[in-house]
C-alpha positions in Angstrom: 22.1 -30.1 -15.6 23.4 -28.0 -12.7 21.9 -28.4 -9.2 18.9 -26.0 -8.5 19.5 -22.9 -6.5 18.8 -23.3 -2.8 16.8 -20.4 -1.5 15.8 -20.1 2.2 13.1 -17.6 3.3 13.4 -16.6 7.0 10.1 -15.7 8.5 6.5 -16.2 7.4 3.7 -13.6 7.7 2.6 -11.8 4.5 6.1 -11.0 3.3 7.2 -14.6 3.8 4.0 -16.3 2.4 4.0 -13.8 -0.6 7.4 -14.5 -1.6 7.0 -18.1 -1.0 3.8 -18.2 -3.2 5.5 -16.2 -5.8 8.7 -18.6 -6.2 6.6 -21.7 -5.9 4.2 -20.6 -8.7 6.5 -19.1 -11.2 10.1 -20.7 -10.8 10.2 -24.4 -11.8 11.6 -26.9 -9.2 14.5 -27.9 -11.4 15.5 -24.1 -11.3 15.3 -23.5 -7.5 14.1 -25.2 -4.5 12.4 -23.1 -1.6 12.4 -23.6 2.2 10.7 -21.3 4.5 11.5 -21.2 8.1 9.0 -19.8 10.6 7.8 -20.4 14.2 4.5 -20.5 15.4 5.8 -18.7 18.6 6.9 -15.7 16.8 3.7 -13.5 16.1 3.4 -11.8 12.9 2.8 -7.9 12.9 -0.3 -8.7 10.7 -2.1 -5.1 10.8 -2.0 -4.7 7.2 -5.4 -5.2 6.2 -5.8 -2.7 3.2 -4.3 -3.2 -0.4 -3.7 -1.3 -3.5 -5.0 -2.6 -7.1 -1.5 -4.2 -7.7 -2.6 -7.0 -5.2 -5.2 -8.3 -7.6 -2.5 -8.1 -10.3 -0.2 -10.2 -8.0 -2.9 -12.7 -7.0 -3.8 -13.2 -10.7 0.1 -13.3 -11.9 0.7 -16.4 -9.4 -2.6 -18.1 -10.2 -4.9 -17.4 -7.2 -8.4 -17.8 -7.3 -10.2 -14.5 -6.3 -13.3 -16.0 -4.9 -11.5 -18.5 -3.0 -9.1 -15.9 -1.6 -11.9 -13.4 -0.5 -14.1 -16.1 0.9 -11.0 -17.6 3.2 -9.8 -14.0 4.0 -13.2 -12.5 4.9 -12.3 -9.7 2.2 -14.2 -6.8 1.1 -13.7 -4.4 -2.0 -11.6 -1.4 -1.8 -12.1 1.4 -4.5 -10.2 4.1 -2.7 -9.3 5.7 0.6 -11.3 8.7 2.3 -9.2 11.3 3.9 -11.2 13.1 6.6 -9.8 16.5 8.4 -6.4 16.1 6.6 -6.0 19.5 4.8 -8.2 21.2 7.1 -10.9 20.2 9.7 -14.1 19.4 8.3 -12.6 18.3 4.9 -13.2 15.0 3.4 -11.8 13.8 0.0 -11.4 10.6 -1.6 -8.3 9.0 -3.2 -9.7 6.8 -5.9 -8.4 3.8 -7.8 -9.5 5.4 -10.9 -9.3 8.5 -13.4 -10.6 12.1 -13.4 -12.3 12.1 -16.6 -10.2 12.1 -19.8 -8.3 14.3 -22.1 -10.3 17.2 -23.5 -9.2 19.1 -26.4 -5.6 17.8 -26.0 -5.3 18.8 -22.3 -5.6 16.7 -19.3 -9.0 16.7 -17.7 -8.1 18.4 -14.5 -6.5 21.1 -16.6 -9.8 21.7 -18.2 -11.7 21.6 -14.8 -9.1 24.0 -13.4 -10.0 26.4 -16.3 -13.5 26.2 -15.7 -13.3 26.6 -12.0 -11.1 29.7 -12.4 -14.1 31.0 -14.8 -16.7 30.4 -12.1 -18.5 27.6 -10.5 -17.8 23.9 -11.3 -18.8 20.7 -9.4 -16.0 19.3 -7.2 -13.6 17.2 -9.1 -14.9 14.0 -7.4 -18.1 14.4 -9.4 -15.8 13.3 -12.2 -14.5 10.0 -10.8 -16.5 7.0 -11.2 -14.6 5.2 -8.5 -15.3 8.1 -5.9 -19.1 8.3 -6.7 -19.2 4.6 -6.2 -17.7 5.0 -3.1 -20.0 7.7 -1.7 -22.9 5.5 -2.9 -21.3 2.3 -1.2 -21.8 0.5 -4.6 -19.5 -1.9 -6.6 -19.3 -4.0 -9.8 -16.5 -5.1 -11.7 -15.0 -2.9 -14.2 -15.6 -3.6 -17.8 -12.8 -4.2 -20.4 -14.4 -1.6 -22.9 -12.7 1.4 -22.7 -15.4 3.3 -24.4 -17.6 2.6 -21.3 -17.5 4.8 -18.2 -17.4 1.9 -15.9 -14.0 0.8 -17.3 -12.3 3.9 -15.6 -11.5 2.1 -12.5 -9.9 -0.5 -10.6 -10.3 -2.2 -7.3 -8.2 -3.6 -4.4 -9.1 -5.7 -1.1 -9.5 -5.4 2.4 -8.8 -8.7 4.1 -7.5 -10.2 7.2 -3.7 -10.3 6.8 -3.2 -13.1 9.1 -5.8 -15.2 7.2 -4.1 -14.2 4.0 -0.8 -15.6 5.1 -2.5 -18.7 6.1 -4.2 -19.0 2.6 -0.8 -18.5 0.7 0.8 -21.1 3.1 -1.8 -23.5 2.0 -1.2 -22.4 -1.7 2.4 -22.8 -1.7 2.8 -25.9 0.3 0.3 -27.5 -2.3 3.0 -26.5 -4.9 5.6 -28.4 -3.0 7.2 -25.6 -0.9 9.1 -26.9 2.1 8.3 -25.2 5.6 10.3 -25.8 8.5 9.2 -25.1 12.1 11.9 -23.6 14.3 13.6 -20.4 15.7 17.0 -19.4 14.4 19.5 -19.0 16.9 22.7 -18.3 14.6 23.3 -16.9 11.1 26.6 -18.4 9.7 28.8 -16.2 7.4 31.4 -17.4 5.0 34.7 -16.0 6.5 36.0 -14.6 3.2 33.1 -13.6 1.2 30.7 -12.6 4.1 27.9 -14.3 2.5 25.5 -16.3 4.6 26.2 -19.9 4.2 23.4 -21.3 6.7 21.4 -20.6 9.7 21.2 -22.8 12.8 17.8 -23.6 14.5 17.2 -23.9 18.1 17.2 -27.8 17.5 20.8 -27.5 16.3 19.7 -28.3 12.6 21.6 -26.2 10.1 19.8 -25.1 6.7 22.1 -24.3 4.1 21.3 -22.2 1.1 22.5 -20.1 -1.9 20.2 -17.0 -1.1 18.6 -16.2 2.0 15.5 -13.8 1.7 14.9 -11.8 5.1 11.1 -11.8 5.7 11.7 -11.5 9.6 9.8 -8.2 10.1 11.1 -5.5 11.9 13.8 -7.7 13.8 15.5 -7.7 10.3 17.4 -10.5 11.5 19.6 -11.1 8.3 19.7 -7.7 6.6 19.7 -5.4 9.7 21.3 -7.5 12.6 23.5 -9.8 10.7 24.6 -7.8 7.7 24.9 -4.8 9.9 23.3 -2.7 7.0 23.0 1.1 7.6 19.3 2.4 8.2 18.2 5.6 6.5 16.1 7.3 8.7 13.2 9.3 7.3 11.5 10.0 10.5 12.2 13.9 10.3 9.5 13.9 7.5 7.5 10.8 8.7 7.1 11.6 12.2 4.6 9.0 13.2 6.4 6.3 15.1 3.7 4.2 16.9 0.2 2.6 16.3 -2.3 1.0 18.5 -4.3 -1.6 16.3 -7.8 -3.1 17.6 -10.5 -5.0 16.1 -14.1 -3.8 16.5 -17.5 -5.6 15.7 -18.7 -5.6 12.1 -20.2 -2.2 11.0 -23.9 -2.3 9.5 -22.8 -0.9 6.1 -19.5 -2.4 4.4 -17.9 0.8 2.6 -16.0 0.0 -0.4 -13.2 2.2 0.7 -10.7 2.7 3.6 -11.2 5.7 5.8 -8.5 7.6 7.2 -9.3 10.4 9.9 -6.6 12.9 10.9 -6.4 13.6 14.6 -4.4 15.8 16.9 -1.4 13.5 16.9 -1.6 11.3 14.0 -4.4 9.7 12.0 -7.0 6.8 12.6 -7.6 4.0 10.1 -11.1 2.1 9.6 -11.1 -1.1 7.2 -14.4 -3.0 7.0 -14.1 -6.7 6.7 -17.0 -9.1 6.2 -16.7 -10.4 9.9 -15.1 -7.3 11.6 -13.8 -3.9 11.2 -10.0 -3.2 11.4 -9.0 0.0 13.3 -5.9 1.6 14.4 -4.3 4.9 15.6 -1.0 5.9 13.8 0.6 8.5 16.0 3.9 10.5 17.0 5.0 9.6 20.5 6.2 13.2 20.7 3.0 14.8 20.5 0.7 12.2 22.7 1.4 9.8 25.4 0.8 6.1 24.9 -2.0 6.1 27.6 -3.8 8.9 25.6 -3.5 7.2 22.2 -4.9 4.0 23.4 -7.9 5.7 25.0 -8.4 7.8 21.8 -8.5 4.9 19.4 -11.3 3.1 21.6 -13.2 6.5 21.9 -13.5 7.0 18.2 -14.5 3.2 17.1 -17.7 2.9 15.0 -18.7 -0.3 17.1 -17.5 -2.3 20.3 -14.0 -3.4 20.5 -13.2 -7.0 20.2 -9.9 -6.8 21.8 -7.7 -4.5 23.8 -5.6 -2.3 21.6 -2.1 -3.7 20.5 0.9 -1.4 20.2 3.4 -1.3 17.5 6.6 0.6 17.3 8.3 1.3 14.3 10.7 4.0 12.9 10.1 5.5 9.1 12.9 4.6 6.6 14.6 1.8 4.8 17.9 0.0 4.8 20.4 1.2 2.3 20.3 -1.8 0.3 17.6 -4.4 0.1 19.9 -7.0 -1.9 23.4 -7.3 -0.3 25.7 -10.3 -1.1 23.4 -13.3 -1.0 20.9 -11.7 1.4 17.6 -10.0 0.0 15.4 -8.1 2.5 11.7 -7.8 1.7 8.9 -6.1 3.7 9.5 -4.8 7.1 12.9 -6.3 6.9 13.7 -3.9 4.2 12.3 -0.9 5.3 8.8 0.6 6.6 7.2 4.0 5.9 3.8 3.8 7.9 0.6 2.3 7.2 -1.0 5.5 5.3 -2.0 4.5 1.8 -1.7 1.0 2.1 1.7 0.6 0.5 3.5 -2.2 2.7 2.2 -5.0 0.7 2.8 -3.2 -2.5 6.5 -2.8 -1.7 6.7 -6.4 -0.8 5.1 -7.3 -4.2 7.6 -5.0 -5.8 10.5 -6.7 -4.5 9.2 -10.1 -5.5 8.5 -9.2 -9.2 12.0 -7.6 -9.3 13.6 -10.9 -7.9 11.8 -12.5 -10.4 12.9 -10.4 -13.4 16.4 -10.5 -12.0 16.6 -14.1 -11.0 20.4 -14.8 -10.3 22.3 -17.8 -10.9 24.1 -19.8 -8.1 26.7 -17.1 -7.4 25.5 -13.7 -6.3 25.7 -11.0 -9.5 26.8 -7.7 -8.5 25.1 -6.2 -11.7 21.7 -7.7 -10.6 21.9 -6.5 -7.1 22.7 -3.1 -8.1 19.8 -3.0 -10.2 17.2 -4.4 -8.0 18.4 -2.1 -5.2 18.0 1.0 -7.9 14.2 -0.3 -8.6 13.3 -0.9 -5.1 15.0 2.5 -4.0 13.2 4.4 -6.5 9.7 2.7 -5.2 10.6 3.9 -1.6 11.5 7.3 -2.6 8.5 8.1 -4.4 6.2 6.5 -1.9 7.7 8.3 0.8 7.2 11.7 -1.1 3.6 10.8 -1.4 3.2 10.1 2.0 5.0 13.1 3.4 2.7 15.2 0.9 -0.4 14.3 3.1 1.1 15.5 6.2 2.9 18.7 4.9 0.1 20.0 2.5 -2.2 21.0 5.5 -3.7 24.3 6.9 -4.5 23.1 10.3 -3.6 25.1 13.4 -5.2 23.2 16.0 -2.3 21.0 17.1 1.5 21.0 17.3 1.8 17.9 15.1 0.2 19.7 12.0 2.1 22.9 12.5 5.2 20.9 12.6 4.5 19.0 9.4 3.4 22.3 7.4 6.7 24.2 8.3 9.1 21.3 8.0 11.4 21.2 5.0 10.5 18.4 2.6 12.7 16.4 0.1 13.7 18.5 -3.0 11.8 15.8 -5.2 8.7 16.5 -3.3 9.2 20.3 -3.2 9.5 20.1 -7.1 6.3 18.4 -7.6 4.6 20.7 -5.6 6.0 23.7 -7.2 5.2 22.6 -10.7 1.6 21.5 -9.9 0.9 25.0 -8.0 2.4 26.7 -11.2 0.6 25.0 -13.9 -1.2 21.8 -12.6 1.7 19.6 -14.1 2.2 16.2 -12.7 5.3 14.0 -14.0 4.1 10.6 -15.7 7.2 8.6 -14.6 7.8 5.0 -15.7 8.6 3.6 -12.1 6.8 4.4 -9.0 3.4 3.6 -7.6 1.3 6.7 -7.6 0.0 7.9 -10.9 -1.2 11.4 -11.8 -4.8 10.9 -10.3 -3.4 10.0 -7.0 -1.4 13.1 -6.7 -4.4 15.4 -8.2 -6.6 13.9 -5.4 -4.5 14.7 -2.7 -3.2 18.2 -4.0 -6.8 19.3 -4.6 -8.2 17.6 -1.5 -5.9 19.2 0.7 -6.4 22.6 -0.6 -3.6 23.3 -3.2 -5.0 25.0 -6.4 -3.0 25.4 -9.5 -2.6 29.0 -10.4 -2.2 28.4 -14.3 -3.5 26.1 -16.8 -2.0 24.2 -19.4 -2.3 26.5 -22.8 -3.9 23.4 -24.6 -6.7 23.7 -22.3 -7.9 26.6 -24.5 -8.2 24.6 -27.7 -11.8 24.6 -26.9 -14.4 27.3 -25.9 -15.3 27.5 -22.1 -18.9 26.5 -23.2 -17.7 23.5 -24.9 -15.7 22.5 -22.1 -18.7 22.9 -19.6 -21.0 20.9 -21.6 -18.3 17.9 -21.6 -17.8 18.2 -17.9 -21.7 18.3 -17.5 -22.3 15.3 -19.6 -19.5 13.5 -17.9 -21.0 14.1 -14.5 -24.2 13.0 -15.5 -23.2 9.9 -17.2 -21.3 8.8 -14.0 -24.2 9.7 -11.4 -26.6 7.8 -13.8 -24.5 4.6 -14.2 -23.6 4.5 -10.7 -27.1 4.5 -9.6 -27.5 1.0 -11.2 -24.7 -0.6 -9.6 -25.2 -3.4 -6.8 -24.6 -2.2 -3.1 -21.2 -3.4 -2.2 -23.0 -5.7 0.6 -25.1 -7.3 -2.0 -22.1 -8.0 -4.4 -20.1 -9.7 -1.6 -23.2 -11.9 -0.4 -23.5 -12.9 -4.0 -19.9 -13.3 -5.2 -18.0 -14.4 -2.1 -19.8 -14.8 1.0 -17.5 -15.5 4.0 -16.6 -19.0 4.8 -15.7 -18.2 8.2 -19.2 -16.9 9.4 
């Protein structure tokens, strides 16, 4: 039998320990051996406290116990994201982790809803989303597996302390035999002919060799950016926010089962409820507000007293041209970063890990595998990029320079096409790869003021009265079922009370 593949992960944090946990859980020791290098003296960014439903899928996939994880990370449930003041001042809508109704008469639900709206009065589309109604009532229970039941039409994610999650994953991975090395890397050594990374040298002088090196070094991108000199594709002309102030505050009285994103003059402020505290941050563009003003603004708009001084992060939206080059694979912030909106950073780490598992290499790099990995990762980045740009571009605010710029800026052709076909007839492409499904696009299109001008011809298969009755029955069913759900706080107290106090 050939020697196991030696994989070296550079950096800990969420990306490093997610990758380590995935490899330690899913790849046998006779196939690969994994070493993770990190230094306690290098702080993790650790502001990503909100996730997407794919996070649960990842945890289940690698064998993590949900109750244990939630207790040790002070986690709460997330059913969606509320957007306040995004499309216009005074607006509020929720992007749910669930559907809007189901097909009626051969047409998508939102087509039938639009038909009734064009004919007269109809309830807001959020009345037909179980997840949104649960959010509005601060309620939660697990979705059921029976697809005929109304409470099967949603999924859920988590809010958690990212630092505690990384610590949890470290214990999980080390229990499965992963080797962790404490140290700071001073040199990255390349093969003179192939250009592959052969080893890294620590401050102590110790060299660690490997067949593949996974860059989880965060914004430093020590391997892919600094060593491999991979070109960076800058998307800041569309995603203009380049800084954030993050600050924890005391726990709020009611733990909402959703993240809140409130648009402000120069960006937006997040609010993420955990069992022991609340995560907050102001994501902003330094072109439109000073750092001092931004720090003051985030503190001014907290729901509870701050627990620390605001911590600044600087970033540039975009990604490296390749995420896998030679024997170096970049994940997380070392691969690229868009911005915290819609909580996509941890998802993009997960995508990279799963694609690595599916395209697991042999001892020697295979160009066909790395090309396919890059194609899949690039698709994810491009589609997330378009979805995030949509939030900024689709607005009618005229109260600040940022929003006027975003409304008038040219957007990627791929996004403009999506906007055009939805406006024309409510069409949304159901693509195979890419994070956000039609309900996500529907929530933002409608929530920020874009209405479709025409409806699918199939929407006329049933009479208007028939459609109205089905809509009324659905909204009534949702309201009645949501009312018997437990409150989110009650659910947490019963299922996963924090072990941290």
